[in-house]
FINUBA-991405 format. One record per residue (C-alpha): residue in three letters; residue number from 1; x, y, z. Coordinates in Angstrom, 2 decimals, decimal comma. Layout:
# FINUBA-991405
+-----+-----+---------+---------+---------+
| res |   n |       x |       y |       z |
+-----+-----+---------+---------+---------+
| ala | NUM |       X |       Y |       Z |
...
+-----+-----+---------+---------+---------+
This chain:
# FINUBA-991405
+-----+-----+---------+---------+---------+
| res |   n |       x |       y |       z |
+-----+-----+---------+---------+---------+
| met |   1 |  160,36 |  129,70 |   46,54 |
| asp |   2 |  161,52 |  132,85 |   44,76 |
| lys |   3 |  164,91 |  132,84 |   43,07 |
| ile |   4 |  166,70 |  135,07 |   45,60 |
| asn |   5 |  165,43 |  133,08 |   48,55 |
| glu |   6 |  166,52 |  129,84 |   46,88 |
| leu |   7 |  169,88 |  131,40 |   46,08 |
| leu |   8 |  170,43 |  132,19 |   49,76 |
| thr |   9 |  169,13 |  128,94 |   51,24 |
| arg |  10 |  169,50 |  125,99 |   48,86 |
| gly |  11 |  172,79 |  124,27 |   49,54 |
| val |  12 |  174,04 |  127,11 |   51,76 |
| glu |  13 |  175,54 |  126,57 |   55,21 |
| lys |  14 |  176,20 |  130,15 |   56,36 |
| ile |  15 |  176,48 |  133,69 |   55,02 |
| tyr |  16 |  178,74 |  136,32 |   56,57 |
| pro |  17 |  177,99 |  138,79 |   58,01 |
| ser |  18 |  174,37 |  137,56 |   57,65 |
| lys |  19 |  171,79 |  136,24 |   55,21 |
| ala |  20 |  169,58 |  139,27 |   55,90 |
| glu |  21 |  172,26 |  141,76 |   54,84 |
| leu |  22 |  173,08 |  139,94 |   51,61 |
| glu |  23 |  169,39 |  139,53 |   50,83 |
| lys |  24 |  168,86 |  143,27 |   51,25 |
| val |  25 |  171,61 |  144,01 |   48,71 |
| leu |  26 |  170,32 |  141,43 |   46,22 |
| arg |  27 |  166,72 |  142,67 |   46,43 |
| ser |  28 |  167,93 |  146,22 |   45,80 |
| gly |  29 |  168,84 |  145,08 |   42,30 |
| lys |  30 |  172,59 |  145,61 |   42,71 |
| lys |  31 |  174,72 |  143,26 |   40,65 |
| leu |  32 |  177,61 |  141,79 |   42,61 |
| lys |  33 |  181,13 |  140,85 |   41,59 |
| leu |  34 |  181,83 |  137,46 |   43,11 |
| tyr |  35 |  184,48 |  134,82 |   42,85 |
| tyr |  36 |  185,17 |  131,16 |   43,46 |
| gly |  37 |  188,84 |  130,18 |   43,76 |
| ile |  38 |  190,16 |  126,75 |   42,80 |
| asp |  39 |  193,72 |  125,62 |   43,47 |
| pro |  40 |  194,71 |  123,20 |   40,68 |
| thr |  41 |  196,07 |  120,43 |   42,92 |
| gly |  42 |  194,33 |  117,69 |   40,92 |
| glu |  43 |  191,29 |  116,93 |   38,79 |
| leu |  44 |  187,97 |  118,68 |   39,34 |
| his |  45 |  185,56 |  116,52 |   41,28 |
| ile |  46 |  182,01 |  116,52 |   42,57 |
| gly |  47 |  183,01 |  118,68 |   45,55 |
| his |  48 |  183,86 |  121,47 |   43,12 |
| met |  49 |  180,55 |  120,90 |   41,36 |
| val |  50 |  178,63 |  121,61 |   44,59 |
| val |  51 |  180,09 |  125,13 |   44,71 |
| leu |  52 |  179,90 |  125,68 |   40,95 |
| lys |  53 |  176,15 |  124,93 |   41,01 |
| lys |  54 |  175,71 |  127,82 |   43,45 |
| val |  55 |  177,90 |  130,06 |   41,29 |
| arg |  56 |  175,67 |  129,18 |   38,31 |
| gln |  57 |  172,62 |  130,41 |   40,23 |
| phe |  58 |  174,32 |  133,79 |   40,67 |
| gln |  59 |  175,31 |  133,82 |   37,00 |
| asp |  60 |  171,71 |  133,18 |   35,91 |
| leu |  61 |  170,63 |  136,22 |   37,93 |
| gly |  62 |  173,10 |  138,42 |   36,04 |
| his |  63 |  175,90 |  138,82 |   38,58 |
| glu |  64 |  179,55 |  139,11 |   37,53 |
| ile |  65 |  181,40 |  135,82 |   38,00 |
| ile |  66 |  185,15 |  135,30 |   38,41 |
| ile |  67 |  186,61 |  131,82 |   38,48 |
| leu |  68 |  190,04 |  132,28 |   40,01 |
| ile |  69 |  192,61 |  129,63 |   39,17 |
| gly |  70 |  195,01 |  129,59 |   42,12 |
| asp |  71 |  198,13 |  128,83 |   40,12 |
| phe |  72 |  200,23 |  130,69 |   42,70 |
| thr |  73 |  198,51 |  129,57 |   45,91 |
| ala |  74 |  198,56 |  125,94 |   44,71 |
| thr |  75 |  202,35 |  126,02 |   44,78 |
| ile |  76 |  202,19 |  126,90 |   48,50 |
| gly |  77 |  199,55 |  124,36 |   49,43 |
| asp |  78 |  196,41 |  125,10 |   51,43 |
| pro |  79 |  196,90 |  123,69 |   54,96 |
| thr |  80 |  193,13 |  123,37 |   55,49 |
| asp |  81 |  192,30 |  120,16 |   57,41 |
| lys |  82 |  195,86 |  118,88 |   56,97 |
| lys |  83 |  197,58 |  117,26 |   59,94 |
| thr |  84 |  200,94 |  117,53 |   58,21 |
| thr |  85 |  202,50 |  120,02 |   55,80 |
| arg |  86 |  201,49 |  119,60 |   52,16 |
| gln |  87 |  204,14 |  118,67 |   49,63 |
| pro |  88 |  204,69 |  121,74 |   47,42 |
| leu |  89 |  203,73 |  121,55 |   43,73 |
| thr |  90 |  205,87 |  122,87 |   40,92 |
| arg |  91 |  204,47 |  125,43 |   38,51 |
| glu |  92 |  204,59 |  122,77 |   35,78 |
| gln |  93 |  202,46 |  120,39 |   37,87 |
| val |  94 |  199,95 |  123,14 |   38,62 |
| leu |  95 |  199,58 |  124,11 |   34,96 |
| leu |  96 |  199,15 |  120,47 |   33,95 |
| asn |  97 |  196,43 |  119,97 |   36,57 |
| ala |  98 |  194,55 |  123,06 |   35,38 |
| lys |  99 |  194,82 |  122,22 |   31,68 |
| asp | 100 |  191,20 |  121,08 |   31,21 |
| tyr | 101 |  189,54 |  123,05 |   34,03 |
| lys | 102 |  187,77 |  125,46 |   31,70 |
| ile | 103 |  186,26 |  122,60 |   29,68 |
| his | 104 |  184,77 |  120,90 |   32,73 |
| ile | 105 |  183,67 |  124,13 |   34,43 |
| gly | 106 |  181,90 |  124,94 |   31,16 |
| lys | 107 |  179,65 |  121,94 |   31,74 |
| ile | 108 |  178,17 |  123,75 |   34,75 |
| leu | 109 |  178,59 |  127,46 |   34,02 |
| asp | 110 |  177,47 |  129,10 |   30,79 |
| leu | 111 |  180,77 |  130,28 |   29,33 |
| lys | 112 |  179,02 |  131,85 |   26,34 |
| lys | 113 |  177,71 |  134,61 |   28,58 |
| ala | 114 |  179,74 |  137,77 |   29,07 |
| asn | 115 |  179,33 |  137,75 |   32,86 |
| val | 116 |  181,92 |  135,04 |   33,56 |
| arg | 117 |  185,69 |  135,24 |   33,24 |
| phe | 118 |  188,77 |  133,31 |   34,37 |
| leu | 119 |  191,68 |  134,91 |   36,23 |
| his | 120 |  194,96 |  133,55 |   37,64 |
| asn | 121 |  196,38 |  134,80 |   40,93 |
| glu | 122 |  199,94 |  134,26 |   39,72 |
| glu | 123 |  199,41 |  137,35 |   37,57 |
| trp | 124 |  199,45 |  139,73 |   40,54 |
| thr | 125 |  200,96 |  137,77 |   43,43 |
| asn | 126 |  204,35 |  137,32 |   41,76 |
| lys | 127 |  204,52 |  141,08 |   41,19 |
| leu | 128 |  204,45 |  141,85 |   44,92 |
| lys | 129 |  207,61 |  143,48 |   46,30 |
| pro | 130 |  208,94 |  142,91 |   49,84 |
| val | 131 |  207,50 |  146,25 |   50,93 |
| asp | 132 |  204,07 |  145,14 |   49,62 |
| leu | 133 |  204,27 |  141,84 |   51,49 |
| leu | 134 |  205,16 |  143,65 |   54,72 |
| lys | 135 |  202,19 |  145,98 |   54,33 |
| ile | 136 |  199,80 |  143,08 |   53,77 |
| ala | 137 |  201,25 |  140,91 |   56,56 |
| ser | 138 |  201,05 |  143,82 |   59,02 |
| gln | 139 |  197,25 |  143,59 |   58,85 |
| phe | 140 |  197,29 |  140,25 |   60,69 |
| thr | 141 |  198,38 |  138,96 |   64,08 |
| val | 142 |  199,96 |  135,59 |   64,80 |
| ala | 143 |  197,22 |  134,93 |   67,35 |
| lys | 144 |  194,55 |  135,39 |   64,67 |
| leu | 145 |  196,19 |  132,96 |   62,27 |
| leu | 146 |  196,71 |  130,42 |   65,05 |
| glu | 147 |  192,95 |  130,26 |   65,58 |
| arg | 148 |  192,72 |  127,73 |   62,71 |
| asp | 149 |  191,56 |  124,35 |   63,99 |
| met | 150 |  194,21 |  122,36 |   62,17 |
| phe | 151 |  196,99 |  124,51 |   63,64 |
| gln | 152 |  195,58 |  124,03 |   67,13 |
| asn | 153 |  195,47 |  120,28 |   66,52 |
| arg | 154 |  199,09 |  120,24 |   65,37 |
| ile | 155 |  200,20 |  122,20 |   68,42 |
| arg | 156 |  198,46 |  119,68 |   70,71 |
| glu | 157 |  200,10 |  116,80 |   68,82 |
| gly | 158 |  203,53 |  118,42 |   68,84 |
| lys | 159 |  203,68 |  118,74 |   65,04 |
| glu | 160 |  205,40 |  121,49 |   63,11 |
| ile | 161 |  203,69 |  124,53 |   61,59 |
| tyr | 162 |  205,76 |  126,18 |   58,86 |
| leu | 163 |  205,76 |  129,89 |   58,10 |
| his | 164 |  204,60 |  129,46 |   54,49 |
| glu | 165 |  201,43 |  127,79 |   55,83 |
| phe | 166 |  200,64 |  131,03 |   57,70 |
| leu | 167 |  201,12 |  132,91 |   54,46 |
| tyr | 168 |  198,57 |  130,85 |   52,50 |
| pro | 169 |  195,42 |  132,54 |   53,92 |
| ile | 170 |  197,14 |  135,92 |   53,61 |
| phe | 171 |  197,83 |  135,41 |   49,91 |
| gln | 172 |  194,29 |  134,15 |   49,38 |
| ala | 173 |  192,97 |  137,19 |   51,22 |
| tyr | 174 |  194,96 |  139,45 |   48,91 |
| asp | 175 |  193,08 |  137,95 |   45,95 |
| ser | 176 |  189,89 |  139,56 |   47,26 |
| val | 177 |  191,63 |  142,93 |   47,54 |
| thr | 178 |  193,14 |  142,77 |   44,04 |
| met | 179 |  189,89 |  141,73 |   42,35 |
| asp | 180 |  187,85 |  144,13 |   44,54 |
| val | 181 |  185,03 |  141,59 |   44,94 |
| asp | 182 |  181,72 |  141,93 |   46,76 |
| leu | 183 |  181,31 |  138,24 |   47,56 |
| glu | 184 |  183,37 |  135,07 |   47,83 |
| ile | 185 |  181,84 |  131,61 |   47,56 |
| gly | 186 |  183,56 |  128,41 |   48,65 |
| gly | 187 |  183,25 |  125,15 |   50,52 |
| asn | 188 |  182,77 |  125,33 |   54,27 |
| asp | 189 |  186,30 |  123,97 |   54,72 |
| gln | 190 |  187,48 |  127,32 |   53,29 |
| thr | 191 |  185,58 |  129,49 |   55,78 |
| phe | 192 |  188,69 |  130,62 |   57,66 |
| asn | 193 |  190,48 |  131,60 |   54,45 |
| met | 194 |  187,43 |  133,41 |   53,06 |
| leu | 195 |  186,89 |  135,35 |   56,28 |
| thr | 196 |  190,57 |  136,31 |   56,28 |
| gly | 197 |  189,88 |  137,90 |   52,89 |
| arg | 198 |  186,85 |  139,67 |   54,34 |
| asp | 199 |  189,07 |  141,15 |   57,08 |
| leu | 200 |  191,80 |  142,26 |   54,68 |
| ile | 201 |  189,57 |  143,96 |   52,11 |
| tyr | 202 |  187,94 |  145,93 |   54,90 |
| arg | 203 |  191,28 |  146,96 |   56,41 |
| met | 204 |  192,79 |  147,97 |   53,06 |
| lys | 205 |  189,73 |  149,31 |   51,22 |
| lys | 206 |  187,08 |  149,84 |   53,90 |
| lys | 207 |  184,85 |  147,52 |   51,90 |
| asn | 208 |  182,55 |  144,86 |   53,30 |
| lys | 209 |  182,86 |  141,56 |   51,45 |
| phe | 210 |  180,17 |  138,92 |   51,84 |
| val | 211 |  181,20 |  135,28 |   52,33 |
| met | 212 |  178,99 |  132,33 |   51,45 |
| ala | 213 |  180,06 |  128,97 |   52,87 |
| ile | 214 |  178,72 |  125,94 |   50,99 |
| pro | 215 |  178,35 |  122,58 |   52,76 |
| leu | 216 |  180,21 |  119,65 |   51,26 |
| leu | 217 |  179,01 |  116,10 |   50,72 |
| thr | 218 |  180,32 |  114,02 |   53,63 |
| asp | 219 |  180,09 |  110,46 |   54,87 |
| ala | 220 |  178,56 |  109,38 |   58,18 |
| gln | 221 |  181,75 |  110,39 |   60,03 |
| gly | 222 |  181,68 |  113,89 |   58,53 |
| ile | 223 |  184,63 |  113,17 |   56,23 |
| lys | 224 |  184,18 |  114,90 |   52,90 |
| ile | 225 |  183,77 |  112,88 |   49,74 |
| gly | 226 |  186,77 |  114,03 |   47,75 |
| lys | 227 |  190,24 |  113,53 |   46,30 |
| thr | 228 |  192,25 |  113,39 |   49,54 |
| glu | 229 |  189,97 |  110,74 |   51,03 |
| gly | 230 |  190,24 |  108,50 |   47,98 |
| asn | 231 |  186,52 |  108,49 |   47,16 |
| ala | 232 |  186,38 |  111,36 |   44,67 |
| ile | 233 |  183,87 |  111,38 |   41,82 |
| ile | 234 |  185,82 |  113,05 |   39,03 |
| leu | 235 |  183,92 |  115,34 |   36,65 |
| ala | 236 |  185,99 |  114,01 |   33,74 |
| asp | 237 |  185,01 |  110,37 |   34,45 |
| lys | 238 |  183,39 |  108,45 |   31,62 |
| pro | 239 |  179,56 |  108,56 |   31,90 |
| glu | 240 |  179,36 |  104,86 |   32,86 |
| asp | 241 |  181,96 |  105,27 |   35,60 |
| leu | 242 |  180,36 |  108,49 |   36,81 |
| phe | 243 |  176,94 |  106,82 |   37,01 |
| ala | 244 |  178,34 |  103,81 |   38,91 |
| lys | 245 |  180,27 |  105,97 |   41,39 |
| ile | 246 |  177,15 |  108,00 |   42,18 |
| met | 247 |  175,21 |  104,77 |   42,67 |
| ala | 248 |  177,89 |  103,73 |   45,18 |
| leu | 249 |  177,27 |  106,82 |   47,34 |
| pro | 250 |  175,73 |  106,07 |   50,75 |
| asp | 251 |  171,93 |  106,33 |   50,74 |
| tyr | 252 |  171,95 |  108,98 |   53,46 |
| val | 253 |  173,66 |  111,57 |   51,23 |
| met | 254 |  171,05 |  111,20 |   48,47 |
| val | 255 |  168,68 |  113,99 |   49,48 |
| arg | 256 |  171,56 |  116,42 |   50,03 |
| ala | 257 |  173,05 |  115,43 |   46,68 |
| phe | 258 |  169,74 |  116,22 |   44,96 |
| glu | 259 |  169,75 |  119,62 |   46,66 |
| tyr | 260 |  173,40 |  120,49 |   46,01 |
| leu | 261 |  174,02 |  118,95 |   42,59 |
| thr | 262 |  170,81 |  118,97 |   40,54 |
| asp | 263 |  168,14 |  121,34 |   39,29 |
| val | 264 |  165,33 |  119,20 |   40,72 |
| ser | 265 |  162,93 |  121,53 |   42,57 |
| met | 266 |  163,02 |  121,71 |   46,35 |
| asp | 267 |  159,36 |  120,68 |   46,45 |
| glu | 268 |  160,17 |  117,49 |   44,56 |
| ile | 269 |  163,21 |  116,86 |   46,75 |
| lys | 270 |  160,95 |  117,14 |   49,78 |
| arg | 271 |  158,65 |  114,50 |   48,28 |
| ile | 272 |  161,65 |  112,25 |   47,57 |
| asn | 273 |  162,76 |  112,61 |   51,20 |
| glu | 274 |  159,28 |  111,73 |   52,45 |
| ser | 275 |  159,17 |  108,66 |   50,19 |
| leu | 276 |  162,55 |  107,47 |   51,44 |
| ser | 277 |  161,50 |  108,06 |   55,05 |
| ser | 278 |  158,40 |  105,93 |   54,47 |
| gly | 279 |  160,55 |  103,01 |   53,34 |
| glu | 280 |  160,48 |  103,26 |   49,54 |
| asn | 281 |  163,36 |  101,53 |   47,75 |
| pro | 282 |  166,20 |  104,11 |   47,56 |
| ile | 283 |  167,65 |  102,69 |   44,33 |
| ile | 284 |  164,80 |  104,29 |   42,34 |
| tyr | 285 |  165,85 |  107,75 |   43,44 |
| lys | 286 |  169,57 |  107,06 |   43,37 |
| lys | 287 |  169,30 |  106,13 |   39,69 |
| arg | 288 |  167,41 |  109,39 |   39,14 |
| leu | 289 |  170,20 |  111,26 |   40,94 |
| ala | 290 |  172,92 |  109,58 |   38,88 |
| phe | 291 |  171,01 |  110,25 |   35,67 |
| glu | 292 |  170,57 |  113,95 |   36,48 |
| ile | 293 |  174,27 |  114,46 |   37,26 |
| val | 294 |  175,57 |  112,50 |   34,26 |
| lys | 295 |  173,18 |  114,41 |   32,01 |
| gln | 296 |  174,50 |  117,75 |   33,30 |
| leu | 297 |  178,13 |  116,78 |   32,81 |
| asn | 298 |  177,58 |  115,05 |   29,46 |
| asn | 299 |  174,19 |  114,84 |   27,76 |
| glu | 300 |  170,89 |  112,97 |   28,02 |
| lys | 301 |  171,90 |  110,29 |   25,53 |
| asn | 302 |  175,07 |  109,43 |   27,47 |
| ala | 303 |  173,10 |  109,42 |   30,72 |
| leu | 304 |  170,61 |  106,92 |   29,29 |
| val | 305 |  173,42 |  104,64 |   28,05 |
| ala | 306 |  175,15 |  104,84 |   31,44 |
| lys | 307 |  171,89 |  103,96 |   33,20 |
| glu | 308 |  171,30 |  100,97 |   30,92 |
| asn | 309 |  174,88 |   99,80 |   31,42 |
| phe | 310 |  174,48 |   99,99 |   35,20 |
| glu | 311 |  171,22 |   98,06 |   35,14 |
| lys | 312 |  172,75 |   95,38 |   32,93 |
| thr | 313 |  176,09 |   94,86 |   34,66 |
| val | 314 |  175,22 |   95,65 |   38,27 |
| gln | 315 |  171,50 |   95,26 |   38,90 |
| asn | 316 |  171,15 |   92,21 |   36,68 |
| lys | 317 |  174,58 |   90,95 |   37,78 |
| glu | 318 |  175,89 |   90,31 |   34,30 |
| val | 319 |  179,66 |   90,01 |   34,64 |
| pro | 320 |  181,44 |   91,93 |   31,88 |
| glu | 321 |  183,54 |   89,97 |   29,40 |
| asn | 322 |  187,32 |   89,98 |   29,73 |
| ile | 323 |  187,18 |   90,75 |   33,43 |
| pro | 324 |  190,78 |   90,99 |   34,72 |
| asn | 325 |  192,13 |   88,26 |   36,99 |
| ile | 326 |  193,87 |   88,83 |   40,29 |
| glu | 327 |  196,29 |   86,04 |   41,16 |
| phe | 328 |  196,38 |   85,34 |   44,87 |
| glu | 329 |  198,36 |   82,73 |   46,74 |
| gly | 330 |  197,37 |   82,52 |   50,36 |
| gln | 331 |  194,66 |   81,52 |   52,81 |
| lys | 332 |  190,95 |   81,42 |   52,07 |
| leu | 333 |  190,41 |   83,75 |   55,05 |
| ile | 334 |  191,84 |   87,16 |   54,19 |
| asn | 335 |  191,86 |   90,70 |   55,49 |
| ile | 336 |  190,24 |   92,67 |   52,68 |
| ile | 337 |  192,04 |   95,88 |   53,72 |
| asp | 338 |  195,46 |   94,25 |   53,37 |
| phe | 339 |  194,41 |   92,43 |   50,19 |
| leu | 340 |  193,26 |   95,56 |   48,33 |
| ser | 341 |  196,29 |   97,63 |   49,25 |
| lys | 342 |  198,85 |   94,87 |   48,53 |
| lys | 343 |  197,31 |   94,12 |   45,15 |
| gly | 344 |  197,24 |   97,79 |   44,22 |
| leu | 345 |  193,43 |   97,85 |   43,93 |
| thr | 346 |  193,39 |  100,88 |   46,24 |
| glu | 347 |  196,05 |  103,51 |   46,74 |
| ser | 348 |  196,48 |  102,80 |   50,45 |
| lys | 349 |  195,08 |  100,93 |   53,45 |
| ser | 350 |  193,32 |  104,07 |   54,66 |
| ile | 351 |  191,42 |  104,35 |   51,37 |
| ala | 352 |  190,47 |  100,66 |   51,58 |
| lys | 353 |  189,15 |  101,22 |   55,10 |
| gln | 354 |  187,16 |  104,21 |   53,86 |
| leu | 355 |  185,61 |  102,12 |   51,07 |
| leu | 356 |  184,69 |   99,37 |   53,50 |
| arg | 357 |  183,08 |  101,86 |   55,88 |
| gln | 358 |  181,06 |  103,35 |   53,01 |
| asn | 359 |  179,77 |   99,96 |   51,77 |
| gly | 360 |  181,86 |  100,32 |   48,63 |
| ile | 361 |  183,25 |   96,76 |   48,50 |
| ser | 362 |  181,39 |   93,61 |   47,54 |
| ile | 363 |  182,14 |   89,96 |   46,85 |
| asn | 364 |  179,86 |   88,38 |   44,24 |
| asp | 365 |  177,63 |   91,48 |   44,54 |
| ile | 366 |  177,17 |   91,01 |   48,29 |
| thr | 367 |  178,34 |   94,08 |   50,21 |
| ile | 368 |  180,87 |   93,26 |   52,88 |
| his | 369 |  181,05 |   95,09 |   56,21 |
| glu | 370 |  183,90 |   93,38 |   58,08 |
| pro | 371 |  187,56 |   93,22 |   57,03 |
| glu | 372 |  187,98 |   89,48 |   57,65 |
| ile | 373 |  186,31 |   87,51 |   54,85 |
| asn | 374 |  186,47 |   84,08 |   53,21 |
| ile | 375 |  187,18 |   83,92 |   49,49 |
| lys | 376 |  187,12 |   81,10 |   46,98 |
| asn | 377 |  188,37 |   80,61 |   43,45 |
| asn | 378 |  186,58 |   82,70 |   40,77 |
| asp | 379 |  184,99 |   85,04 |   43,32 |
| ile | 380 |  184,21 |   88,44 |   41,82 |
| ile | 381 |  185,40 |   91,37 |   43,92 |
| arg | 382 |  183,92 |   94,77 |   43,10 |
| ile | 383 |  184,91 |   98,30 |   44,14 |
| gly | 384 |  182,39 |  100,73 |   42,70 |
| arg | 385 |  182,03 |   99,68 |   39,08 |
| arg | 386 |  185,44 |   98,02 |   38,81 |
| arg | 387 |  185,52 |   94,24 |   39,09 |
| trp | 388 |  188,22 |   91,58 |   39,30 |
| lys | 389 |  188,07 |   87,80 |   39,31 |
| ile | 390 |  190,14 |   86,17 |   42,04 |
| lys | 391 |  192,27 |   83,23 |   40,92 |
| leu | 392 |  193,02 |   81,57 |   44,24 |
| lys | 393 |  195,97 |   79,30 |   44,92 |
| val | 394 |  195,72 |   78,08 |   48,51 |
| lys | 395 |  198,99 |   77,24 |   50,25 |
+-----+-----+---------+---------+---------+
């Protein structure tokens, strides 16, 4: 597979207006100006890494890269996939969230090269005057903005849609105009916003912007693995925690994770897929996957230590010393969803349900699949790599 073909196919869901048109431009030798925008609403996680890996491919081929920190748009809140209005963030919260972004992005992109730079959309958006906003807004119709799936869902459910939520894709679209980009890359959940930018830059500059939508890692129900769903793998995690969280991913995402998140060749990934389909033990390849990702985000030495730690404490079932106790007074038969949320071991019941559905909870290293379980004194409950010993006091 040649580099341009791999660029356009590996870990790519769709290209607008078409793969053929973008390929023609790339094979002409033209260097593109492209950007990936990140709203600093929290820590960078593995979902960001999926897109950054694609950006790195473009960087290696000499294209101009812009990482846009959405310090203005984050204060509005992207309504994408949200059934209710986001709580707005203060500028102070946004700046705090973005504090270490450059460090972690530098683990994936080569920041020593001259073809990558960081911009902030607060720099130009806050300079817009009312007359500017009217000119930009006049390029869109209410009907067009209402096409968004989540808005249609809210209308059917009788939920409110606020005006500032309409403005979010417009402000994001204006980023493309200001930076005068040739291409925008983002997760497939951003397709509507990215295409809005494609429309605006054509209307205001008569320029065709390409859009590349990247698929995200999702569970069996199609729910993305990320911050909002409570199953995020944070890029800043310690190597041991990062390794263990990757090992806790469902087996069925493994091949896609190799494709989206590693530099393992597509030929080798095909062989891995064939081996898994023939019944080979998936843990062999999952450990390879975890090693590759930890090595990228840290170094080979840390990846080896993390692998050894996992094999010692999880595979060989050695319980770590000083494991914290969870005092529990109640019945031996419990609802694990209620138990985890009440004890603060998960942030909410919905996150506990998600973990259960993804085989992320075990008792004494036996994965549980139903919420109603029996427990006894000194049982070890595990969520990912974290473990607690239950000290049971039966009423």
